[in-house]
N, C-alpha and C positions, 0 to 999 in steps of 0.2 A: 385272476388269469394270472402264471407264474412266466415267470419275465424267461426270453432265451440269455441259454449263454451262449458266449461266442467264442470262442479258443484257437489261441496262434497255436501251431507245434514248431520246435526250429528241432531239425534232425527227422526225418522217418525211415531210417531200414530198420532192422528188425524191430528193434525195438520200440520206436518211434510209427513202424504202422500194427503196433499191438494195441500203443497209445488208439489211435483211430479206433479201431475195430470198437474193445469199448468206452472209448467216448459215444459210438453211434448205438450203445444199447442204454443208454440212460436216455429217458426224457426231459426235453426241455435243455437241448446244448447242438448246439453246430461250432464244425470248426469253417473259423472263413479264411483265415490263412496257411499258407506251411509253407516253410523257408525250409530246401532239400535241394544241395548242390549237385547231387550229383544227379545223373540224368536217367538212370533205371531209379533205378528206387522212387524217383520225382512220379515216373509215370507210374508203379507200382502206387505207392502213395494219391496220385489222385485218386485211379479205382476205387480205392477206400474210402474215399469222400470225395466227390466230386464235384461238388457246388465249394468246395474253399480255393479261393488266389491264390496260384501261387509265381512266387514271390522268388525275386535275385541277390539279397544279403535281408539278413537283418537289420539295419535302417529301412529296409522297401518291407517288414513285415509289423515294424514297429510303428511304423506311417499308414494302415489300415486300419480306418475309424473300428472298425466295430466289431473293437478286441477289448474282452474282459478280462484274460488270464491269459499266460503261454504255460505252454509244456519244452524244456529241454530235455531231449534225448538225441542230442546228438555227441561224437563222441567223446572221452574223456577229458582231454588233454581238456580241450575248447570249452568249459560252465563255465569256469571261473571268468575268461575275460564275456564272455558272452552274455554272463549275468552281472556284470560290471556294465555294457551295454546298453542292455534294459535301462538300467539304475540310474544312468544317465543319461538318458533319453525317452523315458516312460513308464514309469516305474509302476509293475504291472502286481497283480499277483501272481506266484510261479511257484511249476510243479515239474524239483527242477532231479533228475532223474542220476542214482548213486554211478559211483562216487561225484561226493562234490565237489571235490578239488584229488589234483596229484600230486601237485608240488605244493610243500610244506613250506614254502616259503609266502604261501598265499591264507595257509589257515590263520592268518593276526589281520588279512583287508576283510576276510570275511566272517570274524570276528566283529571286526567294527561293524561291516554293513547293517551287522544283523539289528547292529543299535540305532543305527539311521534311517534303514527302510525302509518306505511308511507302508508297506503292503506286505501280508503276508507271502512264506515261502517255503512252499514245502517240499523236503525230502524221500527222493521216491522209494522208500526200502518196501516194493512188497509181501518178501516175507511174512511180513508182522500179520497180513491177507488170506496169505492160504487156509482153509480150516481150519485143514488140524493140529495145526499151529497157533493156530487161535479159540480152539477152543482147548488146548494144553496150557496155552495163558490162562483161559476163563480159572480153571480148575485149579490151578496153581494152592491154595488158601490148602488143597485135598495132603497137600506135602508137611505144615506145621514151617514153612518155610525152607528155600529149596537154600542147599546147602553148598551141592557140586550139580554142576554144570556141565553135557554134552551133547556135541552136534555133530555128525560125521556124514559129508557129503560125498556121496561115492556120485557121482558120474566122468559122464561125455567130455572130453577136451573140448578148447575152445573151438566156439564156430566160424567164419570164414566172415569179415567183416569187409565192408568198400573197404581197398587199398589198404587191406590187411594192418590194420593201424594198433586191433589186439594183438597183436605179435609181438609188441615191443613194450619193456617196463615204460621208458616214459613221453608212450600215452598214454599207458595204463594204468601208473601207479606202483606195478605188480601185479599180480595173484593175485595176493594176498589184501589190498585195496579194492583193485575190480571186481575179484569174486566174490571173496570173503567181506569186505563190509555190512550186507545184509547180517551175518549169523552176532557179530561186532556188535551190529546192531541189536540182535536179540538176549545178546545175552546181557547186556545193559538194563534192558526193559523185563529182561525177568529174574533179575538180580535185583532192580532199583537199586543202584549204586555203580561210582565209577572207578574203572578199573586203578591200578597202583600200577602192576610190575605186567610183564611182557615177555614168556620164555619162545622159542619156535628154533625147530631143526625142519628142512625141506630143503628139494629142491627139484635141478629137471632130469627127469630117469628117461622119459618113452619122447615124452608129446614134441612135435613141430624141429625134432633135431635133425631132419632130410628136409629143413626148407630155407631157402633162402629168399631174401629181396633186397634190391640194391643192396647183392653181394655180401648181406648182415641175414646170418642166426637167430631165428627168434632168442630170448628169453628170458623170454617168463616160465614160470613155474608151473611143473604140474603135481607137488603132490607135499602135504608136513603134515605137520602138527603144531598143536600153537595152544601153549599153558598161559589164563590171566588169572592172578590173584591178583580177588575187588579191596575195597577199602574197608569194606560188611564183613569183612573174615572170608568168603566166597569165593571159591574155585570154579575155572569152568576152562574147558579145553575143546578148542576145530581140530578136528582130523577130517584132511580133504584129501580125495586120490583121482586125479581127474585127465586119470588109463580103466573107471573102473563098471563101463557103462551096459554092463551084463548084468547090474545090482539088479534086483525086484526093487526096493527101492532105495530115491537117488536119496533122500536126507531122513536121517534117524536123531531125533533130540529126545536125549533125560536129562527131568530135572529129579533132585530128588533131596527128600526131610526127612525131619527126626518121625513123620507121618506116613509119607509113601514113597513111592515114586511115580511116576508118572513120563509115558514117551508117545511120541509123534512119530508117524510111520505117513511117509511122503512120497509118491510116484512122481518120475523124471516127467518129463513133454508126453502124453499120450502117444504124436506122432507116433516117437521113437520105439514105443514099444513093436513087437514083435508080431504077426496078426495072426501069425500058424498059433501064438500059446494061447491066444482069448481074449476076454477081454482086459483090459487095464488090470493090475491092480485099483484096491478103492484103498483110500486115506482115512490110519487107523488111527484112535487114541487109544491105548489103554493103560490104567488106574490100576496099579498095585499095593494095600495098602500095608503096612508090616503084622497089622492086627489088628482085627486077624485076617489070617491072608487070602486071597482069593480074588487074581486077578480080574477087573475085567474089560471086555473089550467094547468101545467106540466104531464103528463106522464114523466119520466126516466126507462124505462122497459133494461131489461137484456136478456141479448146471452144466451140463452136455453143452449145449448153449457159447458158459464159460469156457470150459476149453477148446471150446471153437474156438477162442476171442483170442490166445493165443497159450503160451510156454507156461503157466505160472501159477495153472490150477487154482484160479476164476480168478487170484487177487488182484490181479489189476483191476478190474470191475467193483471189487472191494471198497478200493482200494479211492476207483477216481466218482462211487457214490458219496465216500467220507469225502476231500476236497470238494465235491460238488456246494453240500450242506456247505461246506468253510462258505462258497462264493456267492451262496444263498442267505450267506447270517442266522441259518438253522448249528452251527457250531464253531463255539467262540477261538477257537485256535488251530494250529495245522497237528493233524496224531503225529507226525513227526519234524519237528525245527531244526530248525539251521543245526543249534548245536550240537542237536544227535549227528545232523548230520556229517559234522566233526569232530565227536569222539571214534563212529562207526572208521571214518577215515585217518586220524591219529591210532588206534589199535590196531589199521592195518598192517598204517606205518613200520609202526614199531616189532611186529612181527619182520618183514621183511630187510628191517637191520639188524633184528636178533637171527637171524639166517644169515647173513654177509658179514655174523665179526665173530659169530658165536656166542653170544655175549647178553643175558636180563637186559633190558630197557627198562628204566624206574621211567614213570606215567611222571611223575610226581615234580620229576624235576624238572620237568618240561611244558608243565602246564600256565605258568604266570608268563616265556616265551612265545608261546602259544592265544595269548588272548582270549582260552576257553573259559 
C-alpha cells in the first residue's frame, strides 16, 4: 500500500490556494498543516483543506509531527528567511514558489545552502509544465538546434494581493523578477546554456499610477523588452505588456533553428475569458519546417478539471505530480533545482538593472560573486 504523503503549507493566498486544490487531486496525499497569517486567506484555505491544522507561525508548523514536505507560497520577500528557518529547525523537502529570492545579497547564502541542505529543494516554475509549452520542449529537436527564442506575454495587470505587497519593487524584486523569472527559466531550459549578457528597456506607462499605499505610489513596471545573449551563441528575447488582456493568447513562444520554427500559443486563465465570446481558445503548438514547407498545428488541450484547479493551464497539477514522484523516490532529482531558481532571478535582476541604468549587464562578471 502506498504511504500517504503529508504536506505543510506556508502562505495560502491566491497561489497557495492553487497548490491546495492541486494537491487534493493527487492520490495518497494529505495537507496536514497550514500557516497563513491573514485571517481571510486562512478561512479560504481551511475551506479547501478542512483536515489541515491551522497554526500561528513557521515554528508551530514545523512542530507538527506528520510532515513529509513543505510548500512555501508566501510573499516573495519572505522566502529566504523562511527557507533558512526551516533549514535551521527541521529540514524537509521543499517546493518553493518563484521567485526564489528578491535581495541580490541572498544569492551567495542560497548557493551555500544548496551545498549543505540535506533534502531536495524544488523551485516552482509552473510554466515548464503547461501542455503547449511542454509539447514545444518535447519537439525541440525538430528545429535542428534553437538559435533564436522569443517569448511574448500580453496579459492583465498585477492582481490585488494581501496588503498590496506586490505593488512595490522592494517586496517583489521588480516586475522582471516577480513576473518574468518563469520566462528566463524557460530560456535556459530550451537553449541548454547559461546567459552572459542582458540588455533591456522598460517602464511604467499605465498600471497602478493612480494608486497609493501609505502615501506611496507603486513602482512596479508594466511593460518592457529584454534581450539575453547566451554562452552557446543563441539569443532570446522577452516582450512583456501588462495592459494587453484583450489578447486571444496570453503567451506566445517561438523557437527557431536551421530546420524549423516551433510556436506555442497559450491562453490566459479561463475565468478571465468573456463568456459572450464562447469557449476560451485551445492551446496550440505549430511546427513550421523550412523544407518542405508545410506548417502543422497541434492542439494541446488541458483537462477541464485541471483548469478549474488554478490559473496556470493545468501546470501546477503536473508540477505537483512530478514533485510527489520525487518524494516517493520514483524520481532522483528536482526538475527545477535551486541553481535553476538562482539563475532565473539573476537574469530578472539584470533586466531590472539594465532598465534602470540604460547599460548592458554582463553576467559573467558577477558569477563568482553570486556563488553560482
